[in-house]
TORPA-4810 file (N, C-alpha, C, O; in nm, 3 decimals):
<nodes>
NODE_1_9.806_3.813_4.355_9.878_3.779_4.238_10.035_3.798_4.264_10.081_3.911_4.247_X
NODE_2_10.117_3.697_4.302_10.231_3.701_4.314_10.290_3.721_4.164_10.244_3.673_4.060_X
NODE_3_10.406_3.805_4.180_10.490_3.825_4.043_10.655_3.821_4.083_10.721_3.868_4.176_X
NODE_4_10.689_3.732_3.951_10.838_3.664_4.015_10.935_3.782_3.970_10.919_3.843_3.864_X
NODE_5_11.014_3.803_4.040_11.118_3.920_3.997_11.232_3.863_4.002_11.254_3.749_4.043_X
NODE_6_11.338_3.967_3.946_11.495_3.932_3.940_11.548_4.065_4.002_11.474_4.161_4.027_X
NODE_7_11.660_4.063_4.020_11.700_4.149_4.064_11.852_4.191_3.969_11.922_4.106_3.914_X
NODE_8_11.876_4.324_3.967_12.020_4.350_3.919_12.082_4.480_3.999_12.026_4.574_4.055_X
NODE_9_12.198_4.454_3.983_12.269_4.609_4.055_12.340_4.696_3.964_12.422_4.661_3.880_X
NODE_10_12.301_4.812_3.990_12.339_4.923_3.879_12.426_5.044_3.959_12.408_5.058_4.079_X
NODE_11_12.492_5.103_3.909_12.563_5.206_3.988_12.487_5.365_3.913_12.449_5.361_3.797_X
NODE_12_12.477_5.469_3.981_12.424_5.591_3.931_12.445_5.691_4.026_12.493_5.664_4.136_X
NODE_13_12.416_5.794_3.995_12.452_5.948_4.067_12.303_6.038_4.054_12.240_6.060_3.951_X
NODE_14_12.276_6.076_4.176_12.184_6.175_4.216_12.200_6.343_4.163_12.283_6.420_4.213_X
NODE_15_12.145_6.365_4.102_12.172_6.508_4.038_12.090_6.610_4.128_12.029_6.573_4.228_X
NODE_16_12.094_6.732_4.089_12.086_6.852_4.183_11.920_6.903_4.212_11.874_6.984_4.291_X
NODE_17_11.851_6.807_4.101_11.691_6.775_4.105_11.667_6.663_4.169_11.552_6.625_4.146_X
NODE_18_11.738_6.578_4.255_11.749_6.444_4.309_11.674_6.328_4.233_11.595_6.246_4.280_X
NODE_19_11.730_6.345_4.077_11.673_6.259_3.976_11.782_6.139_3.959_11.888_6.187_3.920_X
NODE_20_11.786_6.029_3.974_11.882_5.927_3.941_11.924_5.913_3.799_11.838_5.896_3.713_X
NODE_21_12.060_5.921_3.765_12.112_5.889_3.637_12.181_5.784_3.663_12.244_5.784_3.768_X
NODE_22_12.187_5.674_3.582_12.269_5.546_3.572_12.371_5.559_3.488_12.365_5.601_3.373_X
NODE_23_12.471_5.520_3.549_12.589_5.494_3.437_12.549_5.423_3.321_12.592_5.458_3.211_X
NODE_24_12.462_5.316_3.335_12.422_5.233_3.220_12.289_5.218_3.161_12.191_5.228_3.234_X
NODE_25_12.279_5.199_3.059_12.156_5.153_3.016_12.085_5.042_3.087_12.170_4.960_3.122_X
NODE_26_11.965_5.006_3.122_11.869_4.924_3.172_11.837_4.843_3.018_11.815_4.889_2.906_X
NODE_27_11.847_4.701_3.070_11.822_4.590_2.949_11.665_4.557_2.985_11.634_4.439_2.971_X
NODE_28_11.569_4.643_3.028_11.452_4.646_3.070_11.353_4.709_2.956_11.372_4.822_2.913_X
NODE_29_11.253_4.629_2.915_11.166_4.698_2.850_11.104_4.838_2.911_11.095_4.858_3.032_X
NODE_30_11.064_4.932_2.811_11.004_5.025_2.868_10.898_5.053_2.953_10.841_4.945_2.972_X
NODE_31_10.850_5.128_3.004_10.704_5.133_3.088_10.711_5.004_3.174_10.605_4.963_3.220_X
NODE_32_10.816_4.942_3.200_10.795_4.856_3.280_10.805_4.894_3.442_10.893_4.973_3.478_X
NODE_33_10.725_4.844_3.525_10.687_4.857_3.655_10.819_4.826_3.759_10.841_4.705_3.754_X
NODE_34_10.903_4.889_3.840_11.035_4.840_3.904_11.017_4.877_4.029_10.970_4.985_4.062_X
NODE_35_11.066_4.762_4.128_11.095_4.811_4.290_11.238_4.826_4.304_11.320_4.744_4.264_X
NODE_36_11.271_4.965_4.380_11.403_5.013_4.389_11.416_4.988_4.527_11.334_4.989_4.618_X
NODE_37_11.559_4.963_4.523_11.613_4.977_4.697_11.756_5.072_4.642_11.841_5.046_4.556_X
NODE_38_11.739_5.174_4.720_11.859_5.260_4.668_11.957_5.270_4.824_11.920_5.313_4.933_X
NODE_39_12.075_5.220_4.788_12.195_5.238_4.909_12.286_5.367_4.864_12.329_5.388_4.750_X
NODE_40_12.303_5.442_4.968_12.403_5.525_4.940_12.485_5.555_5.075_12.451_5.521_5.188_X
NODE_41_12.598_5.625_5.041_12.714_5.619_5.184_12.637_5.714_5.287_12.554_5.802_5.262_X
NODE_42_12.683_5.674_5.399_12.620_5.747_5.514_12.684_5.872_5.531_12.807_5.886_5.527_X
NODE_43_12.599_5.970_5.551_12.652_6.112_5.552_12.729_6.136_5.671_12.772_6.036_5.729_X
NODE_44_12.757_6.255_5.722_12.808_6.301_5.849_12.668_6.319_5.941_12.558_6.349_5.896_X
NODE_45_12.693_6.301_6.046_12.580_6.303_6.137_12.501_6.454_6.150_12.544_6.565_6.120_X
NODE_46_12.387_6.420_6.199_12.341_6.586_6.219_12.381_6.649_6.319_12.380_6.572_6.415_X
NODE_47_12.417_6.755_6.348_12.518_6.834_6.469_12.380_6.805_6.573_12.261_6.804_6.543_X
NODE_48_12.444_6.784_6.697_12.350_6.794_6.805_12.263_6.938_6.811_12.141_6.948_6.825_X
NODE_49_12.344_7.027_6.800_12.265_7.160_6.834_12.139_7.164_6.727_12.034_7.221_6.758_X
NODE_50_12.157_7.098_6.599_12.035_7.094_6.525_11.931_7.000_6.547_11.828_7.020_6.483_X
NODE_51_11.937_6.866_6.652_11.833_6.810_6.742_11.754_6.872_6.806_11.632_6.862_6.788_X
NODE_52_11.816_6.960_6.907_11.808_7.029_6.993_11.683_7.149_6.953_11.583_7.173_7.021_X
NODE_53_11.725_7.212_6.825_11.655_7.288_6.779_11.502_7.245_6.701_11.392_7.298_6.714_X
NODE_54_11.543_7.131_6.620_11.401_7.035_6.606_11.338_7.001_6.718_11.222_7.040_6.733_X
NODE_55_11.388_6.936_6.800_11.307_6.889_6.930_11.221_7.028_7.006_11.109_7.017_7.057_X
NODE_56_11.293_7.148_7.001_11.214_7.226_7.075_11.121_7.302_6.976_11.044_7.387_7.021_X
NODE_57_11.125_7.277_6.857_11.019_7.356_6.749_10.917_7.223_6.744_10.806_7.250_6.698_X
NODE_58_10.933_7.117_6.774_10.831_7.035_6.726_10.705_7.031_6.835_10.710_7.003_6.954_X
NODE_59_10.597_7.066_6.755_10.474_7.079_6.823_10.425_6.934_6.911_10.327_6.949_6.985_X
NODE_60_10.485_6.806_6.905_10.476_6.720_6.957_10.487_6.720_7.129_10.432_6.660_7.221_X
NODE_61_10.596_6.828_7.114_10.617_6.831_7.297_10.564_6.961_7.341_10.592_7.002_7.453_X
NODE_62_10.477_7.039_7.249_10.399_7.146_7.333_10.347_7.147_7.432_10.335_7.260_7.480_X
NODE_63_10.293_7.035_7.512_10.207_6.980_7.592_10.330_7.027_7.716_10.286_7.092_7.812_X
NODE_64_10.455_7.000_7.712_10.549_6.992_7.835_10.573_7.153_7.865_10.656_7.191_7.948_X
NODE_65_10.497_7.236_7.797_10.507_7.373_7.855_10.390_7.421_7.933_10.387_7.542_7.958_X
NODE_66_10.294_7.348_7.973_10.182_7.341_8.048_10.235_7.344_8.196_10.332_7.275_8.228_X
NODE_67_10.180_7.411_8.269_10.225_7.413_8.417_10.206_7.291_8.478_10.286_7.243_8.557_X
NODE_68_10.092_7.235_8.440_10.015_7.122_8.497_10.134_6.999_8.465_10.107_6.896_8.527_X
NODE_69_10.225_6.993_8.405_10.302_6.873_8.351_10.432_6.918_8.440_10.520_6.831_8.435_X
NODE_70_10.463_7.023_8.514_10.555_7.049_8.613_10.546_6.989_8.732_10.528_7.067_8.826_X
NODE_71_10.552_6.863_8.761_10.519_6.824_8.873_10.618_6.777_8.943_10.602_6.715_9.048_X
NODE_72_10.742_6.805_8.886_10.887_6.751_9.011_10.920_6.899_9.061_10.849_6.996_9.035_X
NODE_73_11.014_6.904_9.121_11.099_6.988_9.186_11.233_6.957_9.245_11.255_6.846_9.292_X
NODE_74_11.324_7.054_9.246_11.451_7.013_9.298_11.468_6.947_9.436_11.564_6.872_9.456_X
NODE_75_11.385_6.972_9.524_11.381_6.931_9.638_11.327_6.787_9.666_11.332_6.726_9.773_X
NODE_76_11.265_6.737_9.525_11.201_6.597_9.502_11.292_6.499_9.540_11.393_6.505_9.470_X
NODE_77_11.295_6.405_9.629_11.391_6.275_9.604_11.498_6.285_9.726_11.474_6.346_9.830_X
NODE_78_11.617_6.217_9.701_11.714_6.219_9.779_11.816_6.221_9.691_11.809_6.141_9.598_X
NODE_79_11.913_6.296_9.699_12.047_6.272_9.623_12.112_6.166_9.642_12.120_6.111_9.752_X
NODE_80_12.180_6.113_9.507_12.251_6.019_9.498_12.391_6.007_9.490_12.453_6.056_9.395_X
NODE_81_12.452_5.940_9.588_12.619_5.951_9.588_12.667_5.831_9.561_12.644_5.733_9.631_X
NODE_82_12.750_5.830_9.437_12.774_5.718_9.359_12.922_5.658_9.451_12.959_5.541_9.450_X
NODE_83_12.989_5.769_9.523_13.111_5.707_9.600_13.061_5.646_9.717_13.140_5.574_9.779_X
NODE_84_12.921_5.663_9.769_12.894_5.586_9.926_12.899_5.460_9.876_12.871_5.416_9.764_X
NODE_85_12.951_5.392_10.003_12.988_5.241_9.988_12.883_5.147_10.129_12.891_5.025_10.142_X
</nodes>
C-alpha cells in the first residue's frame, strides 16, 4: 500500500535529553505517523587519537594479535627508492 506524503520544513532544537523541540506548532492532526529527515551542522571531526583508541579496543581486530597472523618480517621484499631513475 503506497501512502502519498507531503513534506514541510521546520526548525527546532535538541535538548539535553536528545528530544526535539520545534520552534513552531505542527498543523498535522495528533497521532499521525510521520517520517523524519534530520539535518544538523557538521561537528568537529573526531580526534585521530580517538580513532586509534577505538580501533585498538574493537574486538573485530582481536585476531590480529594471533601469532599466526604475523606472516611478514622487516626482511621481506625489497626496499623502494623513490629517487631511483
